[in-house]
C-alpha positions in Angstrom: -12.7 -1.9 2.5 -9.8 -1.4 4.8 -6.1 -0.8 4.3 -2.9 0.9 5.1 -0.6 3.5 3.6 3.1 3.6 4.2 4.9 6.9 3.8 8.7 6.5 3.9 12.0 7.8 2.6 13.9 5.6 0.3 17.5 4.7 1.1 17.9 2.2 -1.7 17.3 2.8 -5.3 13.9 3.2 -6.8 14.4 0.1 -8.8 15.2 -1.9 -5.7 12.1 -0.7 -3.9 9.9 -1.4 -7.0 11.4 -4.9 -7.3 10.9 -5.7 -3.6 7.3 -4.4 -3.5 6.6 -6.1 -6.8 7.9 -9.4 -5.3 5.3 -9.1 -2.5 2.6 -9.2 -5.1 3.9 -12.4 -6.6 5.2 -14.1 -3.4 2.9 -13.1 -0.6 -0.3 -11.7 -2.1 -1.6 -15.0 -3.4 -1.5 -16.5 0.1 -3.0 -13.4 1.9 -6.7 -13.9 2.5 -8.7 -10.7 1.8 -6.0 -8.8 -0.1 -7.6 -6.6 -2.8 -4.9 -4.5 -4.4 -1.9 -2.2 -3.8 0.0 0.7 -5.4 3.3 2.5 -5.2 4.0 6.2 -5.7 7.5 7.7 -5.7 7.6 11.5 -5.2 9.2 13.9 -7.6 12.1 14.1 -5.2 12.9 10.5 -6.0 13.1 9.6 -2.3 9.6 9.9 -0.9 7.7 6.6 -1.2 4.0 6.1 -0.7 2.8 2.5 -0.8 -0.8 1.5 -0.1 -2.6 -1.8 0.2 -6.3 -2.5 0.5 -8.1 -5.5 2.0 -11.7 -6.7 2.0 -12.0 -5.7 5.7 -10.2 -4.7 8.9 -9.9 -8.3 10.1 -8.1 -9.4 6.9 -5.7 -6.5 7.2 -5.0 -7.1 10.9 -4.4 -10.8 10.2 -1.6 -9.8 7.8 -0.3 -7.1 10.0 0.1 -9.6 12.9 1.5 -12.4 10.8 5.1 -13.3 11.8 5.8 -14.4 8.2 4.8 -10.9 6.9 7.0 -9.2 9.5 10.0 -11.4 8.5 9.4 -10.6 4.9 9.1 -6.8 5.6 12.2 -6.8 7.9 14.4 -8.6 5.3 13.1 -7.1 2.0 11.7 -3.6 2.7 13.2 -2.2 5.9 16.8 -2.2 4.6 15.7 -0.1 1.6 14.2 2.7 3.8 15.8 5.5 5.6 14.3 5.1 9.1 10.9 3.9 10.2 8.0 4.7 7.9 4.8 6.4 8.9 1.8 4.1 8.7 -1.8 5.3 8.2 -4.4 2.6 8.7 -8.1 3.0 8.1 -11.2 2.5 6.1 -11.2 3.4 2.4 -14.2 5.6 1.9 -14.5 5.2 -1.9 -12.6 4.5 -5.1 -12.8 6.1 -8.5 -14.7 3.1 -9.7 -17.6 3.7 -7.3 -17.3 7.4 -6.4 -19.3 10.5 -7.2 -16.7 13.2 -7.6 -17.5 16.9 -7.1 -15.3 19.5 -8.9 -16.1 23.2 -8.8 -19.7 22.5 -8.0 -20.2 20.0 -10.9 -21.0 16.4 -10.1 -19.7 13.5 -12.1 -20.6 9.8 -11.5 -17.5 7.7 -12.1 -17.8 4.1 -13.1 -15.1 1.7 -14.3 
């Protein structure tokens, strides 16, 4: 699985950001081949935004990243709500809690969903 994480500072309100990113799930996600899931976190400071999206593979992610329609959507819906350019971290997802073995303080727990 492959994906991206966006780390940004919110200029708009939290509600505006949640609505815009939520609209992506209803408007764009159904037509994006290979999209798996996404999530949003707003930091305790109320301004730090972490948004992640996962895809079946790198090719599916890159197809979206290079899609002019996606860029137009981002530029019109998300960019105006951010204070400057975000940091993007692209890469392979190594595991999820649904398929990971987690080690805490030397103890091992197999996690399954």
